[in-house]
C-alpha positions as CSV (number, residue, x, y, z in Angstrom):
1,X,95.5,87.9,-89.4
2,X,94.1,84.6,-88.9
3,X,94.5,82.9,-85.8
4,X,94.8,78.8,-87.8
5,X,96.8,80.5,-90.3
6,X,98.7,83.7,-89.4
7,X,101.6,83.7,-91.6
8,X,99.4,82.1,-94.5
9,X,101.3,79.1,-94.9
10,X,98.1,76.9,-95.6
11,X,96.9,80.2,-97.3
12,X,99.3,79.8,-100.5
13,X,100.1,76.0,-100.2
14,X,96.2,76.2,-101.1
15,X,96.2,78.3,-103.8
16,X,99.7,76.5,-105.5
17,X,97.2,73.5,-105.2
18,X,95.1,75.8,-107.4
19,X,96.9,76.6,-109.6
20,X,98.5,73.2,-110.3
21,X,94.3,72.0,-110.9
22,X,93.7,74.9,-113.1
23,X,97.1,74.3,-115.8
24,X,95.8,70.9,-115.8
25,X,91.7,71.6,-116.2
26,X,93.2,74.3,-119.4
27,X,95.2,71.5,-120.8
28,X,93.0,69.3,-120.6
29,X,91.1,71.4,-122.7
30,X,87.9,72.0,-120.1
31,X,86.3,75.2,-122.0
32,X,83.1,74.8,-120.3
33,X,81.2,75.2,-117.7
34,X,79.7,71.7,-118.1
35,X,82.3,70.1,-119.0
36,X,83.7,71.1,-115.6
37,X,80.8,69.9,-113.7
38,X,80.4,66.6,-114.8
39,X,84.8,66.7,-113.8
40,X,83.5,67.8,-110.1
41,X,80.8,64.6,-110.5
42,X,83.5,62.2,-111.5
43,X,86.2,63.3,-109.2
44,X,82.9,62.8,-106.0
45,X,82.3,59.2,-107.5
46,X,86.1,58.4,-107.6
47,X,86.4,59.5,-104.3
48,X,82.9,57.2,-103.6
49,X,84.8,54.7,-105.3
50,X,87.6,55.1,-103.4
51,X,85.6,54.6,-99.9
52,X,83.8,51.8,-100.3
53,X,86.8,50.1,-101.1
54,X,89.0,51.1,-99.0
55,X,86.4,49.9,-95.9
56,X,85.5,46.4,-98.0
57,X,89.4,46.2,-97.7
58,X,89.7,46.2,-94.1
59,X,87.1,43.7,-93.6
60,X,89.0,41.8,-95.2
61,X,91.7,42.4,-93.8
62,X,90.1,42.9,-90.3
63,X,88.9,39.4,-90.7
64,X,91.9,37.1,-92.1
65,X,94.2,38.5,-89.8
66,X,92.4,39.7,-86.6
67,X,95.4,39.7,-84.8
68,X,96.2,43.4,-87.0
69,X,92.4,44.0,-86.2
70,X,93.6,48.1,-85.0
71,X,95.8,48.8,-87.2
72,X,93.8,47.8,-91.0
73,X,90.8,49.6,-89.2
74,X,93.5,52.8,-87.7
75,X,95.7,53.1,-91.8
76,X,91.8,52.4,-93.3
77,X,90.7,55.3,-91.3
78,X,93.1,57.5,-92.4
79,X,92.6,56.3,-96.0
80,X,89.0,57.2,-96.0
81,X,89.4,59.9,-94.4
82,X,92.7,61.9,-96.8
83,X,90.2,60.7,-100.2
84,X,87.5,62.5,-98.3
85,X,89.6,65.3,-97.8
86,X,91.1,65.3,-101.2
87,X,87.8,64.4,-103.1
88,X,86.6,67.9,-101.0
89,X,89.5,69.9,-102.0
90,X,88.6,68.8,-105.6
91,X,85.0,69.6,-106.0
92,X,86.0,73.3,-104.3
93,X,89.0,74.2,-106.9
94,X,87.0,72.5,-109.6
95,X,84.0,75.1,-108.8
96,X,86.6,78.4,-108.1
97,X,87.4,77.3,-111.9
98,X,83.7,77.2,-112.7
99,X,83.4,80.5,-111.5
100,X,86.2,82.2,-111.6
101,X,87.3,81.7,-115.4
102,X,84.5,80.1,-117.2
103,X,81.9,82.8,-116.4
104,X,84.1,84.8,-116.7
105,X,85.0,83.8,-120.1
106,X,80.5,84.1,-121.0
107,X,80.5,87.0,-119.1
108,X,83.0,88.5,-121.2
109,X,81.4,87.3,-124.5
110,X,78.3,88.6,-123.9
111,X,79.3,91.6,-123.5
112,X,80.7,92.0,-126.7
113,X,78.1,91.3,-128.1
C-alpha cells in the first residue's frame, strides 16, 4: 500500500493517461523507436518554447502593468510548472511506449527469424 496514494486513484489516472497517449501513437502510426524518440524530442522542445514564451510574456506584462505584477508572476509560474509537468509525463509515457510496445515488437520479430 502506497501512503501517498492509498486507494490507487493516481495510479489509475496515470494508466488512463498512458492508454490515451498509446492510442494516439498507434493512430498516428508511430511504429519504430526512432519515430517515437523523435516525437519525444519534439515534445521536449515544445515544452521549452512554451516555458520561454511564458517567461517573456510574464516579464512584458509585469513591466507594462506593474500594479498587477504579483498576479502575472504567480500565473506565469503556475503555467511554467504545469507545462513542465505535462512535458515530463509525456516523455515518460513515450519512453514507456517504446519499452513496452516497440521493443516488444522488435524482440518478437527477431524470435520469429
